[in-house]
N, C-alpha and C positions, 0 to 999 in steps of 0.2 A: 904164554899167550903168543900167538903169531900176529904181526902186524902187516905182513906181506904174504900175499898168496903166490906160490910158485906157479910157474907157467909150465904145464905138462905137455904142451904142444911142441916144445923145443927148449933145449938148454940155453940157447942163445937169446930167447925172448925175455923181454922185460917182466918183472914180477909186478903184481897188482898191489897197490895200497888199499888195505881194508878200512872202510869207515869205522867199523866196530872189530877190534881184534878178536881172534878165534882161539879157543882153548887148544892146547897141544894134542889132546885126545883125538881131534879130528884128523890129525896127520899121522896117527899111529900107524895105519896100514901102509905107510909110504915105503917101508922097507921090504914089504912082501910084493906089492904090485903097484906101479905107478898109475895104472888104469883104474884101480879100485880107489886110490887116493884122489884121483880126478873125480870119481863118482861121488865120494864124500864131499868134495868141495861143491859139486854142482848141487847136491842136496841142501847145501847151506844157501845157495844163490837162488834156487829155483823158487818162484812165486808159490804162495800157499794154494792158489787156485789149481795147480798142477797135481796136488796130492790125490785128488779123487780118482784119477786113472792110474795111480801107482799101485802095482801088485804088492809092494813091499810095506804097504800101510798097515799097521797093527791095530787091532781093536782091543782097547783096555777095559772099558766100562760100559759097553753097549753102544758107544759112539765111535767114530773114527778117530785117528790120531789128530786130525784137525779139530775135533770137538774137544779133546783132551787139552790141547794147546790153548784154545779159547778159554777153557776153564782156568788152566794155570796162569796164563798171562793176564787174564782179566782179574784174577784174585791176587796173585802173588807178584805180578810183574811191576806195577807202579801204584801201590796203595798211598794214599795221603794221610797225614796226621789229623786229628779231630778238628783242630782250629788254627787260625793263622798265627804267625810268630812275628813279633816286633822286637827289634834289638833294644836292650836296655843298657844303661850304664853299669859297668862291672866294678866301679870303685867300692871299696870296702865301706867308705863313709855312707854312700847311698844305701847299701844293703843293711847296715847296722841301723840306720834311721828308719828304714821301712819296717824292720822286724819289731820294733817298739809299738807299732800302731796296728798289729795283727794278732789274731788268737794264737795260741801256743803251737797248734798243729801247723798253721801257715808259717809261723816264725821258724819252727824246726826245719821246714822244707827249705826256706831261704838260706838257713845256715848249712844245711847239707849241700845245697847248690854252690854255696861259697866254698866248701871243701872240694867239690867236684871240679870246679874251675881251677883250684890250685893243683889237684891232681892231674888234670888234663894238660897243664903246661903253664898255667898262670895268666893273670889278667893281661899282661904286656904282650905275651906270645899271641893269645887269641884275638886281641884287639888289632893286632898287626895284620890279620888275614883279611883280605878284601875279596879274594876269589879262590876257588879250589877246583881240582880235577882228580877224578878217581877212575880207574879201570880195573876190571875183575872179571871173574868167571862165575857161573851158577850151575847147579845141577838140581832139577826139580821132577817131582812125580806126584801123581794124584792117585787116590783110591776112594772107593765109596762104601759106606757102611749104613745099613738100614735096620730099623727097629722092628720090622714086620717078620713075616715067615723066613725071608731070605737073610735075616740078620746075622745068624751064626755063620753061615757059609761065607757071607761077604766080609764078616770081621776077620776071618782067617785069610781071605784074599787081601784084605787091606793091609794086615800085618806083613803078609809076604811081599807085597808091593813095596812097602817102606823098607823092609830089610834088604830087598834086592837092590833098591836104589843106593843103599849104603855100600853096596858091593859093586858099583859101577852102572847100574841100569837107571835109565831116566833120561830126561830131555837135558842135554849139555848146552850152555850158551855163554855168551860174552856180553858184557854191557860197559858203557861209558857214561860218566856223570860229569856234569859242569855246573857250577854254582857261583853266583856273585853276590847274592843276598839271600836270605830265606825265601824270599818271594821271587827270586830270579834263579831258575834252575832249568836243566834240560836232561833228559835220560833217553839213550838209545839202547835197546836190548835185542840181541839176535839169538835165535835158536835155529836149528836146521830147517830151512825153508820159510821162516817166518821172522818179522822184525816188527817190533812195537816202538813208538816214540811217545815221549810225554814231556810236558814242560810247563813253565809259567813265566809270563812276561811282566809279572807284578800286578796286572789288572785281570787276568784270566788264566786259570789252569786248564790245560787240555790234554787229550790223549788221541793218538792215531794208531790204528791196527789195521791188518789186511782184510779183515772181515767186514769192516764198515769204515766210512769216511771219519774225518776228524770231528771230535766233539768237545765242547766246553763244559767244565764242571759247573755245578750249581753253587752258588753262595760265594763268599770271598775266596781268593785263591789260597791255597794251603801248601805248605812245604811237602816234599816227598819223604816218606816214611824211612827210606833207605838212609837219608842223611843223618837220622836219629839212632842209627845202628852202629854207633861208635865213630862215625866219619865227620861229624860237625858238633864239637863240644859246645861251641857257643850257642848255637841254635837250641841244643838240648838244655842247656842251662837256662836260657830265656824262656823256653816253654814251661819247664818245671818250676820256674820261680814263682808261678801262680797256682801251684799245687799244694796239697796238704799231706803231711805225714800221717799215715794211718797204722804204723807199727813196724815190726821186724819180720824178717822170714829168711830161712836158710835156702840158697840156690847153689846146688852142687857142692854142698858142704862149706859154702861161703855165706857168713852172716851178713845180711842186707837190710838197709832201711828201704821201706816200701812207701813210695810217693805216689798220690793218686791225683788225677785231673779229669775233670768232666767238662765236656763241650757245653757251652751256654745254650739255653733254650732258643735264643734268637739266631744263633748259628745253625741250630738244627732245623728250625723253620725255613731259613734261607736255603737249605740243601734239600728240603722236601718238596714234593709237588702234590697236585690233587689226588693222584691214585697211589702215592708212596709216601709214608711218614717215616721219617727217621726218629725213633723214640729216644735213643740214647747212643752216645759214643763216649767211652771211657778209656783212659790211658793209664797205665801203671808203669813206674820205673823202679827197678831194683838196684840201689847203689851199694857197693861193697863198703862195709864198715872198716875193713882193713886197708884198702887201696884208695877208696873214694870214687872208683870208676863205675861206670854204668856196666852192670853185669847181665841184666835181662830186660827186655822191653816187651810189654804186653798191652794189647788193646782189644776191645770188643765193641761191636756196634749191633744194634737191633733195629730191624725194619719191619714195618706193618704194611702189607699190600692189600689193597681193596680187591675183593673178589666179586664175580657176578653172583655168587651164592651169599648167604646171610653171614657166613663167618669169614673172618680175615685170615690171611696167610702171613706167618712170621718167619723171617730169616735172620738167624743170629750168626755173626761171624767173629771168631776169636783167633787172634794171632799172637804167637809167643816167639820172640827172637832172643836166642842165647848169643851173647856177644863175647868174643874171645880174642886172644892173641893181640894184645895191644903193643905196638911198637912206636918209638918216638921218631916223628918226622919233623924236622926243622923246629924242634923243641916242644912239639904237640903230640900228645898220646893219641894214637888212631888205632881203632880195632881192625884187624886184618882178616878175620874169619868169623863165621858163625852159622847158625842154623835157625831157620824159621819154620815153625809148625802152624798149620792152619786148620781150623775146624769150621766147616759151614753146615749149620743145623737149620732144617726146615721143619716147622711144626704148625699147628692150626688144623681146622677141619677134623677129620677122623685120624686115628692113630695109625691106620694103615698107610696113609700118605706121608708120615713122618720119615725123614731121611737125614743122613750125616755123611758129608763128604769130607775127607781129609786129604791135606796136602802138605808137601814139605819141601823146602829149599834149602840147599847147603851153598853158601857163598864164600868166596875168598877174594881179598884185594890184592891186586898184583902191583899197581903203582898208584901213588899219591903225590899231588904237587900243589903248591899254594901260590897265590898271586900270579896268576897266568897273564902273560903280556898278550895284548890284542884282544882280550875277550870283552867284546862290546855287546851293546844292547841287541844288535842284529843277531847275535847268537841265540836269543831267547825269543825270537819272533815266533808267533803261532803259524801253523800251516795255512796256506791260502785258501783251502777248502774247508776252514773251520766253521762249523755250523753251531750257532748259538742255541742254547736249550730254550724250547718253548713248551709251555704247560698246556698242551692241547690233547692229552691223551684221554683223560677221564677215567677209565679203568683199564686194568690189564686185559687184553683180548684172550677169549678162551681158546682161540685157535692157534695161539703162538706156541711153537715147538721147543723142546728142550734138547740140547745136544746129547745130554746124559739121561739116564733113566730116573731122574729126579722129577716126577710129574704128580699131578693130582687130577681128580675127575673134573674139577670146575675150572682150574686156572693152570696153564702150562707156561712156564717161564724159564729162561735160561739162567742156570745158577751163576754162570760167570758174569751175567749182566745184573742179577740181583745184587751181588756183593759190591758191584761198581755203579750202582744206580745214581749215586751223587755225581758220577762222571759223565755217564751217557743214559741218562733216565728215559729218553724218548726211543730208545732202541726197542723197547717193549711194544711200541706202537706199530712197529713194522714187521708183520709176520714173516715176510720174505727174508728178512736177515737172520731169522732163528731156524731156518731149515736144517735138517740133519744132513751131515757130510756123506 
């Protein structure tokens, strides 16, 4: 990862310090042509609005590259966990006492979490962490599969897209994470020509993207899902301490305990609106019986959207993250790589309108540090243009456009915004924001 941008206008010119480090891949052409390297750098710095006139823009799924980025970053960029996390005491005496007063499934989950804390570094090491920083890189790609007449052809195209991404094709980016508590966090993620920011100040969680201004999420602020992908063992333990053990399952030949956590109805109602109902949001954690560490994280949530027709439209999003390469940093086991697969399924109305979009992200952590000096509350302040959510939509407008070919005859809505409705739900009320690139 590069933290400094070379100045190609002259060797004696000062280098530029990058807010978000850039992967080395973006500098690969430097040995062939400095002009080409500079073009690569400008593509990173160029605002998204310039992409419409660029002849190099590729068309992947019926929309332009900008539409693909909206989908990828809206779904995979900054997803949140189902419910808020509050720190609990890690002392064994508190855990032992609480296990006696719960059903066997809940008591088993608490015991598994006790083993997970020990495997992650122990109570003393985890309790000593007051803040953290992580920097890494991502590679992501999207593909669409439909169940109608085009299903077979698009299934082959989807498989080719994912396969090609594993051989170097896809959107490459870098990200920086800051955290002081589970409810105090900040993310900056950059891909060529586009940057998204997200965070929480403990009172409101927000997201900022190039295609619309900042938006606050509905309901209580929730932590970023990326922290539970092996970066924050204490928050993972606190979250799953309220789960239940539902059995065992082998993940990549590793026998694991399966812990399940459901978002409470009150939390789902707080995240819903008059035109969108969040029916469920479930989280599963797969913890190795051999090492005690988290091997896979899976969650799924189901939305029901009111339509102008008599039938509702449903969107189901499933995310599976394989967590790998644990390394010890200051006595704490931190995962340094992984792969997240996403399936976005749309159904309801007639079967011809059903569609499934698949996405995949490969991520790697380059740097991790704890107890960052000078990390104050000012680092987590929301943007000045933050717009609070207002429930004024009623129903989804029939004239809203979709950047990809995931459409229906009665309701047209952006897939990237459906999956993040609890973040920027009122985007569906403004058709001007859903124009095709």
